[in-house]
N, C-alpha and C positions, 0 to 999 in steps of 0.2 A: 724203076719207080712205080710204074703200075700196079707191080705185087706190092708194094709198100702202101699203097693206097689203098687198095682191098684191105688190109689187113685193118688198117689205121679204123677205113671204116667199119669192118666186121667188128671189131673192138669195141667202138662207139654204140653199136645197133646192141650187143652183146650188154653192155654197164647200162644202156638206155631200158633193153627190154628185157634180159633178165635177170640183172641183177639193181634195175632200177628202186624198185620200193626198198632194196634196203638202205642203198647209197641215200635214199632222198629222208629216210629214218634218224640215218646219221645225222645228217646233216641238220636235220629238227632238232635233233639232239642237242647238239650244239652250240642251235641259235635261239631255240628257243625252250621254254620252259613253264611250267605250272608253277607259280608263286602262291602260296599259302597266304591269306589275308584274316590275320586272329581277328574271331570274334570276339564281339564287348565282353566282357565279364561282368556278371551279374553284380548289382550292388547289394550293400549289408548296411540293415535299418538295426534302428533302437528299439525299445515294443511300443513306444510311440511315432515310430516313423519316421525320427531324426536319421539320417544320412550322416553314415557310420565310415563307409569307404562304397567309390564309385569310381567307374573308367573315364579318361577324359580322354575324348581322340585330340592328336595332335599333327601335325601334319609339316611336312618340310617341302616345299617349293621350288623346282628347282626350273630347268631352260633349255630346251637341246637348239641350239645356236645353226643347226644346219636345215632342220625341216622347213622353216618357214622361207616364202619364196623371196627371191628381189628384191622384189617390189612392196611384199608389205613390209620387209626387216625395214626397208631405208624408211618407206613412209610412216613408221610406225614407231622407230626407234627412239625419236624425241619424245614424243607423248609417252611412251613404257615408263621412259627412263625415269621423268617427271612423276608418275604415280609410286615409281620405287623411292623417289627422293623424299616425294611428301611424307610418306609412311618409315623408313628409317633414320631420314634426319641428316643424308648423307649429299651430296651435291648432283644436280643432273648429269653433271662432266661426268663427276667419276662412273654415273653409269655408263651412258653412249658411250666412252670409251670401255670397259670391262666386257660390255656386251659384242662392241666390236671387234677387238681383241677375241673374244669364245666365236663368234664368227668367221674369224680368220683362220683360228688353230681349229675347227671342224669341234669345239668342245659340244658335245652334244649330251653334257651330264652339269650346266655351270648352275651351281646353287644361288638360289637368290635367299631365300629365308629359311631357318629351323624351327621347329618346335612351335610353332603358332597355332593358334583355337581356331575350331571352328568358323568362327564370326569373323575374322581376319584370313582364315580361309576363304569366305567365299568374297570376300574385298577382290583377292587378288583373281579370283576369276572373271573378273569384270575388269581387268586391266586392259591398257591398251596393247593387240596381239595376242596376249594369254588368252584373252577369252575368245580367239577362233578353236582353239582347242589344242590336241594333242600333235591331228596332223598337221595344219596353217599355221597354228600358233606357237608350237614347239612345248607346250606346257606339261607338266612332268609333274605331279603330285605324289607322292609315297606318305602313307598312312600308319602311326603307331600309337597304342597305347600307354597312357600312363596311369599309374593305380592309385588315387589321392585319397586323405585322410582329414575330412574336415575338422574334424574335432583335434589335430595335432599331435602332441605325443598321447594326450589320455587315451586311455583300453591300444594303444599301438598296436602291442605287441598279441594281446585277447583277438580284437580282431583280425591281423595277422597277415599272410600273402602268400602267393605262391611265383615263385620263382626259379628261372630254371639259366644256371654258367653257361660258360663257354665248351664246357665238356659233357652238356646235356643232363647234369644232375639237376631235379627238382628238390627244391626245400621247400617244405609247407608248414607254415605257422600258424596257428590258433585257426579260429573261425573262417577265413578265408582259405587255411591251408584244408584243413578237413573236410567242408563242404564245395571244393574246386572241381573235383572231377568229376563227381554227380551233379552239383545242379549249378554252380558259377560260370563255370567254364565257359559254356557255348557250345557251338561247332564252327569249327574256322571253314572258309570259304576259298575261292582260287580264283586268279588273274593271270590270263596270259602273258606274258614278256618276250622279249627279242632284245638279243645280244646287239651291244651297238659298236665296241668294241671299247681296249681298254676297262675289260671286265665290267663294264656297266651293262644293265637292264632298264629296258624302258618300256613301258605297258601297251599292249596293241592295239588293244579297244580301250574304250572309255568307261565300259561295264564291265562288272565281274561275270564270270561264267560261272562261277557258282557264290551266290549271297552268303554270307556268313550271318550265322543264327546267333543272336544274345543268349546269354545265359539267362538261367533265374536269377529273382531276386529272395536276399534272406533276409529274415526277421530275427532278429537276435532279442533274448532277455533283459537286455541291459538296457537300463534308466539311465539317461542325461543326466538328470538331476543328482540322484543318489552315485554316479559315477563320479561327475566332478567335484561333487562332496566327499569320495572316499580318497579321490587323487592327490588333491589336494590338501586334505588331512593328513593322509604318509608323508608329501614332500615336505611338508613344514615338519614336522616330527624327524624325518631322517636327517634332513638340514640342521637341525636343532644338536640332533647327538651326534652327529658327522659318522653316520651308520656305512655299513657297506653296503647292503641289500635290504629290500623288503618287500611285503608284499601283505593287501589286506582285499576280503572278499566277500561279500554282503549276499544272502541269500534268501530267497522269500519261505517263509519255515513251510506253508503246506504246500507247494507244489515243487519245490528244490529249483526254480527259476534265478538264474544268478541275477541280482541286478546292477552289481558293480565289482570290478577284480581290477588290482592297479598293483604291476611288478615291476619297482623302482632298482637300478642298480646303479650304481656310482662311478663314473668315469676317472681319468687320471688327472684327468682336468678341476676332478671336483663336483662337476654337474651328475646331475641324476635324469636317466631315462631308461624305456621300457626293454632293457636287455633281456633279459628272459624270462618266460611263465614259471615264475617261482612258485607261484602258487598249486599250480599244476605235478610238475618235473622235480621238485627238488624234498625229496625222501630223506628225512634229518634226525633225529634225537628229540622228541619235541619236549623232554625235561615237563615239570608238574601238569600240563594241563592232560597230563595222562594218566593222573591220577583217580581225575574223576572216573574213566574207566576201570582201574583197576578195583576201584573198590566197590563200585556198581558190581564185578564180579562178583564180589566177596558178599556183597546185600543180597542178592539176586542166589546165592548158593546157599544164602542160609549161616555161612560161616562167620559172620558180625550182625552187629546190630549197631545204628548210628549212637545209640547211648554208650555203648561200652566201654571203658576206663583204659587208655594203652599210654603206658608209660615211657614219656620221649626223655627221659633225665634232665642231663644239663648243656643237650645240642648235641653230642659226641655220642656214638654208638657203634661197637665192631661186629658185625656179619661176616662170619667165617674169615677172618684174619686179616678184613678191609673195615674199615672205617667208615662211618658215613655220620656226614655235619647236617646240622639246622643253623639258620641264620642266629636263631638263638634257640635258648631252651624255655622248654614250655613244662615240662616236671610232666602229673600226669592230668592227661587231658581225655574229653571224648573222643571217640573214633570220626564225626560230624567237625568236631574243633579243630581236627587232626588236620583236613581235608581245608579249613576255613583259615588254617595261618600256614596251610600245605607244609608240612611235616615231614619230611623226605622220612626220619625213624620212625614216623608215627605210621606210615603207610606202607612202609617197607616189613615195619613190624607186625602188623596184622599181616599182609599178604605171607608170609614165613612162615609166619604161626599155622596159617590157615592151610595151606597148601605145599610147605616144604616135604613133606613124602609123598604128593603125589602134584608135582607142577604142570603135567599135562592135564588134569582136572580145571586147572585154572586157565592154561592155554587156550583149552578147549571153547570155554565159554566167549574169551575176544575172539577165537575165529568164529564163533556162530554168528559175530556181530561186523561178519567180513572184514576186521583190523589186518589180515592177513593176504587179502586180496585187492587189484585194482578198482579202482571204482567203472572203469570201462567209460568213462565222458569222451565225447565228440572230440576233443581236442588231441592232438597228437602227443605223446612223448610224457603221457602222464607215467608218474617214479611209481617203482613197484617197491610197497611196506618189506620191511623184514621183521618178523618175530620169531624167533628162533626157539628150540625143543631141545629136551634132552637127548644127547648125539650128536648135535649140532655144531661145528666149527667153535661158534659160538657162546655156546652152553657151557655153563660151571656151576659151581655153588651160591657164587654170588651174584648167577643170571637174577633169577628170582624177586631177590629184594631189588634190585636193581631194575627191574621192568615195571614195580610195582610204582618207585617216581618218575619214568618214564627214561630211560637210560636202557642200552642195550636191545636197543629196538628200533628200527627206522618207520615214518609215516609222513604222505605230505600235508601242507598247511589245509588241502581241499576234503583229505579224508576225513581230518581232525573234524575239520567244522561239519560233513557230514554226519558224524554223531552225537556233536552237542546239538547240531538238528534235530537229530532224532528225539533227542531229550526233550527238547520246546514243542514239536508235533507230538505227543503224548505216545515216542514210541516208535512211530512211523518213520521207518529209515527209507529218504527218499534220495536219487540220484541226482547230485547237482546238474542243473541242464542252462545251456548257451544259447539255444534255438526252441524260436517257438515255429515258426510254419518257413515254406519257401510258398514262394508266389512267381508266377509269371503274369505279369503287369495287375491285374487285382483280380485273375484266376487263381485259385488256392492250388497247391498241386500237392503237400503233403503238408501235413500237421504234426507236431512232436507232442504227445502227451507227455503226464507224468510217469517216472518210473517209479517204482515200488522194488527197493531191496530188502527188506525187511520188513514187513505187515507186525513188530511188535517184538522191541529188540528184549524186553522185559516186564517185569509185574509191574501195575500199579504204584504196588508199595512201594518198589525201589524206584521208582520213577518219583513219585510226589517225593521220598525221599533226597536224593539225586538234587530237585529243584530248589527245596529249602534250604539245601548245603550253598547250590551256588547264588542262591539269593544272597544269603549271610556273608556269602566271601566279599561281593560289596558293600553289604550296609557295616559290618564288622569285624571283616576279615582282611587279608592280604591288598580285598580290594578298596577296602574303605575310602582310599584318598580321592573316590571317583565316584562317591554316591552323592546323590543329587534327591532333594526333597520334592525336584519338578517332575521328575518321570524316573521308573523305577528300569535296571539292569538288574540280569544276575550273568556269571562267566566265572572264569576261572582264570588266575596270573600266572603265567610261567617262565623260571629264569634257567636256563639251561648251560652249562657250561659245552665249549664245541671245541675243537683240535687241541683235546684236553692232555692226549697221549704224547704231544709233541715237547721237546727239550727247552723248547724256551716259554710254555706256556706258565711257570711261577713269575717269571719278567714281564709277560708280556700277556695277560690272560684276555679270554675272549670267550663273550656270550651272545646267547640268542633269547633276546625276550621277546614274549607273546600274550595274548589276550582273547580269550574263547568264550564267546558267550551267547547272548540273547537279550532280547528287549521287544517291548516293554515284559516285565517277571510273571504279568498276571494272565495275561492274554499273549502271547509271544507271534512279533508279526515278522520279526528280520531275525536271524540269525548272522554273526560275522565273527571272522578272527581274521586280526593281526600281528606279524611274525617280522620283527628286526632284527637284523644277524649282524652280531659285532659292530655294536654301540661304541664307543667312547667310552670306558671305564670313570673319564676324569669326570665326564656329566651327568654319569647312572648306567646302570646297566638293568635293574630291576623290571619285570614284568609292569609292574603296576604303575612305574615311572616311565616306562618308556611306549610298551607299545597300547598299555591302558587307556592314555586319553587319547590315542588316535579314535580307538574305539568310544570313549566318551560323547567326542566330538560329532563323529557323523552318527549315533543317536540322538544326539541333541538336537543336530541341523533338521535330522528326518522328521522328530517332532516339531519343530518350530519353525524349519523353513523350504521344508519341501512344496511347492505349489501345487502339489495334484492334491483336490482336495478328496479326494476319495479315498487315499491312504491315512489323510491325517485324520478324517473321521473313523475310521476304521479302528483308530488305534485309539477311541476313546479318553482321549486325555486334554484335560486345560492346561493351555500354558498359564502356570500361576507366577512365572517372574514376571510376565507382559501385564497380571492382572494386577503383584502387589506394587508395581511402578506408579502402574495408573491409578491406583489407591492414594500412593504418596505423592503423585501430583496432585489429585483432586482435594486432598486433605489441605496442602501450601495453598492453592487457590483459594481454599475459604476461609481460610485462618488470617494471611496475609494482604493486606489490602493498605496499607500505607508504611510501613517497615518492611527491612529488607530479608528476603526468606534468603536459605540457605539453596543454592541453587546446586553446588557442586555436586556432581554424580549424575546431574540431570542431562540427556541430550541436551545440544545447544537448541534445538527448535523446541521443545518444550520451556524450558528457560525463558526464551524470547517469548515467545507469547504467555506464559505467565506475567514478566514483568511490564510487557505492553499493554496489561489488561487490569495493573492496580489501578487505584483510586488515586493515584499519585500519577503525573504524565512524567517519563524521564528517558531518556537517552540511550538508550544500549547499541553497545558497538560490540562487534565477537571477532576475537581472534581463533582462527583454526576454526575444526571441524569438528564431528563426535558427539565424547562427552565434556562437560565442563567442568576445569581442574581448578581455576581460582578464578575469586571474584572480586572485584578492586574495591566494594564496598561492604564492610562486613555487616556477617546476620543481626539483626535485631538493631540498626540500624534506623534512625527515622528519616524518610526522603522528602526530599523537595521539589516541587514543583523544575521542571527543566534539567533535573541532574543529570549526569554523564556515568554510565556503569558500564565498566571496561569486564568481558567474561573472557577468559582465557580457556581455549578448548585444544582438545588432541585426540 
């Protein structure tokens, strides 16, 4: 027994003195760990400082029912239960029973409330017993960070996110994803926790060992006013035409700053939300919007002039065994007219006649405009353009005439817009830009300047010809339904077949409707592209009918509704519609004094002011708001004192 005792003592000394550090480290590893405290992610702001994305701290409050002394638990149980009952609406008796049960079961991780904000978290820290802290009061606080988008679904995909799934895979979308690693993410902190049983861990200290460092703030180029206009204009048209999805981008001509970008896709339930960033990633056959590039290449190469005549026949022509159609026959027309009326035959004939023997000459001009390359924008997932050449699998004798009117190649909406923007910008092609600067509070960390892709895409002669044709598309061409006396726009309509290789296309045709251009025509301030995929053909599918109205509504509202004085002033455009309306009101007020005027079409408030300031005292009753649709007293009727006039408005 004595020898056995000596052996036990010897073993204890060996464990304690020789292997002590090893076993102590192993024990600590199993019962203690450093827990990562995520840093607050930086905010994302619009160009004017409006908040687009921010990290909101959320808190889970738990209770260690074992830690408080018996005296503290008994004396503070009811006051704590009363405070919890007042906060949650449950009874005080409920909490007294649950907390007592938790102590009896030695529950060291009893949940009191989850996902509360900072102000409520401060309230809980002052509750009876909990205010004694972690060691005496059993308070356990777990903080997490939730990303919020104050504008809701508006530009949500472009603002983006950075998410990590259960397997550690990271998804980075939009601006938040693109600039997360370098700027927004910040540096995580650490906090020591101890295992308390049942797989639960409790903080040992009330403070962090390593404090987290918040991320930097990113200021975007997005203008919330223009973004709101673009989003709702697109949404309204998608709903009207029951389209599959659509995108719109508005860009500052000089700087390339993207002022608005909206991408909306249809769910199975029939609602629209920002599913994908179609403007950036979706490369597809552009259709007629590409005719501008094709014709400008031939003009720059002096293979054709806008005054040259091209024979489009009766609207059908065969190229190398395959027929090409126009919406109708145009006969012999000028090359400029061919673009204005969007003649497939006209453009195919011009390009095929000029480059059939040397297609690479034509393709080299397109490649010099970077139409075969990505723009290299900051947002992840940019689609790669496809511009085939002789020898490629996609190349055939029909490839050249097909490219002339926007088929047999692929390009993204943003890449198309960059080219149209270059035309508006006197030939200077700039990279679309989503970020202005990065800040740490008020300190500027980095500024993102304009990036020029091509200093001059073509000669001034070609540019001037292109501008004149794009203006005439709206004045007298395929976009004439969009023309307005009050403000000028230039652009090109586009209607492209999609999935036309599928067997069911004849029975179920699908189209992509588009419009790309800029405004105002004389001194372009903004460029814009609108693309709507698969509208209901029962309602319409032509670019001028489906996408064009979105472009017009955006241009019109920026002209008249945007409250930014410097932007409106820079357009140097009088609001002719407002002036005309005022002139009509003034003439009515000056002419009619005792007889009933025709007030239909006037805003209700104007009609009311007009009638109440006549030389005859009348009682005016208004039904509805908005514009007057009908009046109870016919125009030119002699009015009597105290006569009642009912105006119906809608």
